[in-house]
N, C-alpha and C positions, 0 to 999 in steps of 0.2 A: 650725744646729739646725732652724730653720724649714724649710729646703730639704729636709732628710732626712725631716721629717714629711710634707711635700708628696709626696715620692717614695713614701713608705710608703702614703699614702692612695690614690695613683694605682694602685699595684700591687694594693691591696685591691679597688678598684673593678673593675680589669681581671679579676681572678680571679673576682669575683662575677658579672660579665657572662658569662664563660666557663662558670661553673657553671650559671647560669640557662639559657643557650643549650643546654647539654648536657642539662639536665633537660627543657627543652621538646622537644628532639629525642627524648629517651627516652620522653617522654609520648606522642608521636605514633607512635613506631615501636618500642615496647618489645618485646624478644625474650626469651622465657623458655627457658632450656635444657631439653632433654628429660631425663628420669630416666636416670641412668647404667645402662648395660647393656641398655637398651631397643633392640631391633632393629626391623626394618620389619614384624615380625609383630604388628600391632596394628590396632584399628579406632578411628578418631577420631570421636567423636560427643558428644552432649549427654546428661547424666544426667537421670533423671526429676526431679531437683531443680533442673535448669537450669544445672549446672556443666559445663564442658568435661571430658571423660574419655577415657582411653585404655584400651580393653578388650584384655586379653591372655588367654592360655589359663590362666594361673595366678592372675590377679587383675586389679584395676582401679586405674589411676592417676587420681585425681580432683584437678582443679585448683581451688583456691579462691584463696589468695594464693601458694600453691606446690603442687607435685605431692605428693600423699599416696597411698601405696600401700595398698590394702585387699585382702588375700588372701581367697579364697573360703572361706566357712564350712564347706562340704562338700568333701571330697576327691574330685575327679572320678576319680582313679585307682582309688578303691575301688569306684566304681559301674560300671555297664555302660559299657565304653569308648565314647567319642564317635567312633565310626567315621564315616568320610566327612567329618570336620571339616576343611575346607580351611584354607589359610593365612589368618589373620585380617587382612584389609585391606579398605579401602573399595571395592576393585574386585570382590572376591569376595562381599561381603555388604552388603546395605542395612540400616542400623540404624534402627529405628522405636521410638518411645516408646509403650508400652502400660501405662497405669496406673503402678505403681511398678517395672515391669520394662522392660528394653530387649529388643526382639525383633530377631533377626538373620535376614534372609531371603536365601537363596542366590541369587546372580545367575543368571538363566536359569530359575529356578523349581525347586521341589522341597523341599529341606531347610529347616526352620525351627527356630531355637533361641531359647530365652529366656535372658536374662542378668540375674542378680540377685546379691545378696550371697552367696547359696548357691553360685553358679557358673553354668556353662553347662549347659542341659538341652535335649535333643532333644524337639521337640513333634510332629513329623510321622511318618507311616509311608509317606512318598513316596520316590521315587527322584530322582536328579539329572536333571532334565528337559531342561535345555539348550534350552528352547523359547521363552523370553521374555527374552532378554538385553536390557539397557538399556530395560526396560519402565518405566512409571510405577508405582512401588511405594508403597503408602500404607495407612494405617489409617483406616477410617471406621466409626463405630458399633461399635467394639471388634472389627471384623473386618479381616483383612488381604486386600488386593486387589493384583492386578497388571493393568495395562491395556497392551495392545500388546506391543511387543518383537519380537525377531528370533530365529529358530531354525529349523533344518532347511530352509534356503534359502527362507524365506518370512517376510514381515512380518505380524504378527498384528493383527487388528482387533477382538478380543474382550476381555472382562474375565474373569479367573479369581479365585476367592475361596477362601481356606483354610477348609475345613470342620472346625471343632474337634471335631465329633462323630465324624467318620470319620478325622480327621487326614490328610486328602487334599486336593489342589487340585481344584476343580470349575469347569467353565465356567459362567458366570453366564447365566441366562435373561434375554433382552432383549425389549422390546416396542416396538421402534423401526423405522420404515420407512427412516429415514436412518441409514446406517452409514458412518462416515468411513473413509478409506483406512487400511490397516494401516501401522504406523510404529514406529520405535524412537527413543530420545533426545528425547522431547517435553518442552517446558516445561509443567509441570502444577502445579496446586494444588487442594487440597480446601478449599472454603468452604461451610460449612453442609452442605446435602445435595446439593452439586454438585461434580463433578470437572471443573475447567476445563483444557482442553488447547490448547496453541498450538504449531503447527509440528511439528517432528521431522524425520526423514529416511526416505527410501524410494527404491526403484528404480522409476521410472515404467514403465508397460507400453509395449511396442513402442518402446523407446528404448535407445540405447547408453549413456545416462548412468547412473551408478551412485551410489547413496547420496547423493541430492541433497536440498536443503532443501525442505520442504513449506511452502505459503503459506496454509494455512487455520487456523481456530480454531473451537472448539465447546465445548459442555459436556455432561456426562452427568448426568441428573437421577435420583438414586437412588429418588425417590418414584414417578416414572412409568416408570422403567426405559427411558428414551428418550434418544437423542442429539439435541441441538438445534444446528443449524448457525449459526455467527456470521459467516460470510462469509470473504473473503480478509483476510490480514493486511497491514499497512502495509509497503511495500517498503523503507522507511527504518529499520525496526527494527534496532537493533544486535545483536540476538540472536534467532535463529529456531529454535534447538534447544538442548537442555540439556547441561550438564556438571555435575560433582558439587559445585563450590564455591558452593552456594546456601544461603539462609537465609530464614526468614520474619520480617519486622519489621513490627509494627503491622498484621498481617494482609495484608501485601504481600510477594509472593515477590521475592527479590533474588538476582542472580548477580554474583560478583566475578571479575575478571581482573586482570592486572598494572596496567592503566591505567584500569579502568572499574568502575563500580558501576551495574548496571541493575536497576530496580525495576518490577514489574508490578502494576498495579491492575486485576484482571479485572472487578470489579464496575463500575468507572468507565471501562472501556475505554481506559485510559491507561498510558503507559510513560514512565519518567523515567530519563534517562541522565546519569550524572555522570562526566566525563572529566578526568583529570589524569595527566600522565606519571608513571609509577612509583608510582601511588597505592597499589597492593598489590604492590609489587615482590617477586618471588620466591615468590608464592603457589602452593601446590600445588593445582591445579584438580581433581585426582583425589580430593581430600578435601572434606568438607562444611565449613560455617562455623557457629560457635556464637554466639548472641546472649545476653549476660548483662549486666544493669545498664548499659544504654546503651554497651556495649562489644562489639566483634566480636572473636572469637578464631578464628584460622585457622592452618593449618600452612604454614610458610615454609621454603624450601630456599635456602641461600646457601653457595656454595663447598663443596658436598657435605656441608654440615651442616644438620641439621633443627632448627627452633625452633618454639615456640608463640608466635605474634605477636598483639599487642593493637592494636586500632584503635578510638579513641573516635568514636562516631557523630557527635558535634557537629562534627567536622572537615568532614563533608559539607556543613554549613551555610555553609562558606566557598567552596563550589563552586556555580556557577550551573548547574542541571541543564537539559538539553534535554528538553522535554516534547513528546510526540507521541501521536497516537491509535494505539491498538492495531490497530484495523480499518482496512482500506483505505477511503479516503474514497469513499463511494457517491454517485454522481451521482443526483439526484432524478429521478423519472419526468417531472416537468414540464420540467426542464432537457434531458432526453433528447429529449422531444417538441419543445421549442423548437429544439434543435440540428438535429433531423431536418427540421423545417419550414424552417429557415434554409437547409439544404443543398438542399432541393427548390426553394426560391425562387431561390437563386443559380443552380442548374442550369437552371431554367426561363427566367430572365432571359438567361443566356448563350446558351441555345438560340434564343430569340426574337431576340436581338441579331444572331446570325449569319444567321438566316433573313430578318430584316428587311433586312440589308445585301444579301443575294442578291435579295430582292424588288425593291429599289430599283435594282439594277444593270441598266442598259440601258433602263429605262422613262422615258418622258417624263411628268413630273409637274408639278402646279401647286398653289399655295395662294393665299391672299388677296393675296400681295405679289409672288410670284416664279414663274418657270417653271424646272424643273430637269431635268437629265439627267446621270447619273453624279455627278461631283463639281463640275459647273458649274451656274451659275444666272444668270438675268437678271430685272431688275425689270420688272413689268408694271403698267399703269395700271388703274384701276377699270373703265374701259370695255372694256379688253382682257380683263379677268377676266370681265366679264359675257358677252362674246362666247364665250369659251372654255367657260364653264359652259353656255351655250345649246347649243353644238355638241356638247359631251359628251353631253347629253341627247337632242338631236334630229338630230345629224349634219349638218344644213344650216340656213341662215337666208336669208330673202328680203331683197331690197334694202330694202324698206320697213321690215322689222323691224330691220335693221342701222342704217338712218337714225335710228330712234327711240333706239337705243343711243348713237349719235354725238352727237345734239343734239335738244333739245326745240324748237328754233326751226324755222321754215319757210324753207328755202332753195330756190333754183331747182334744177332737176334736175341741171344741169351741176355746180353747186357740191357737191351731195351725192355725185356720182360721184367728184369729186376727193378729197373727204374719205374716202370708202370706200377708194379706191385707196391713199392714204397710210397709212390706218389698217391695212389688211391687210399692206401692205409692212413696217410696223414690227413687227407680230407675227411675220411670217415671218423677219425679220432676227434677232429675239430667239431664235426657234426654231433657226435655223441656227447661231447662236453657241454654244448649249449642246449641240447634237447633232453639230456639225462635219459638217453635211450640206448638199448643194446643192439638195435638194428643198424645196418649200414645205410648210408646215403647213396653210395654208388657200388654196384656189384658187377663182377665179371661173369658174362654168360656167352654161350655159343651164338654165333651169327645165324639167325634164322634162315638166311638165304644160302649160307654155305657153312656147314658144321665144322669145317676145317679151321675156321678162323674165330677169333675171340672179339667180342664187342663189350663196351662198358655202358651200362644202363643206369639211369637215375631211378631210385625206388620211391622217393617222396617228392611231392610238389614243393618247389622252392621259388620264391618271388624276389624280384629286384626291389630293394627298399626304396620307397617313395618318400621324398622330403615332405615335412609338414607344410612348408610354404607352397609346394606344388599341389598337395592334397587340399589345401585351404581354398584354392580357386577352382577346384573341380566340382561341378554340379552333380 
């Protein structure tokens, strides 16, 4: 009996663990089935109240704890037909929140519709422009704007605004000397009175490259009507152009992909990248993301089936983000100056080193201790040094002067003659050893002014050896 109770308790604990594990998995990857009968003809967006919603031509599915259908209060069929209304999807229309209404802006520019409980209503008197595809579309100060985009074989560099009085799109007047390159698919966000723009894509001039990523970022100030350049962007950024699966969380723009959550803080010039394999597996990046009550809602496609997926933001706290600067690190002017100075110094030292070696090549040199020629040297005595220094200056020396160098004592004439002969012989021997020459450096000749006396004359030019440090600073 006790054994059966033990088995029963173990089974109970096992099923409890399985249940809790399943609940945990469901909590982190809960998938909500779409309403029956709903086809791909819908726009996924957030409602003015902050709930995920699916906009269709006949009504709206609003999700709170489940999808609830709200039919339009006015019958669109009884009013003027909504001509030119294209298939409702997030590719054809950009959904924006304007007060208690949702505004649908046609991709490429032109038609504008309002969406409310009453239904869909045409607001513009424009045509389908096809001029600003994948532009930055946004609302600022209750006005609808488009920046950039592509159309008619050109990338646009201007802003257009929907004029409610004329119900037409107008190019906005600017007061800016700096105009960024035209682009489409930029990463962008409105913060206070500034439109921040990062990257995008463009075809560079005079290049065979097509639709490449741009590496700049800037902002447009609505008060001054000017663009302000923010320099190049960090080459390590995981995202340099936009796609649709984005959302603003705590005033930071974020983009989602299968394995990544990338958040942009334009005001702090910082980017945060959260990476985990299959973090948002199956996400439809052609649809936006909705943030409600610390939970993200996004469209998910698995095995040809579409779901509304929930993701609790607190799961991101379990992932260590990679933080990086948005801007490319700018080298300070001081560092540039120091680097330039260092290059000049190295170049100058290298140049002087080569010329110094050429200068020494083949010359007979001396310093306080040695006599040199090419790579050879010989030690010289203090008296030999004194004689060499004298001959370098005056070219010759008398017997009496040489006697004074050799000794302060008074010897007989014959002894001084012997001393001089041996002394000169030693110097010439050292000279021949370093130069590999048979000729003498110093020779004994008759004094031109008085033939009775002998003088000692230097036969080769010899130079005092200059240190490399001294030569280095000589112009």
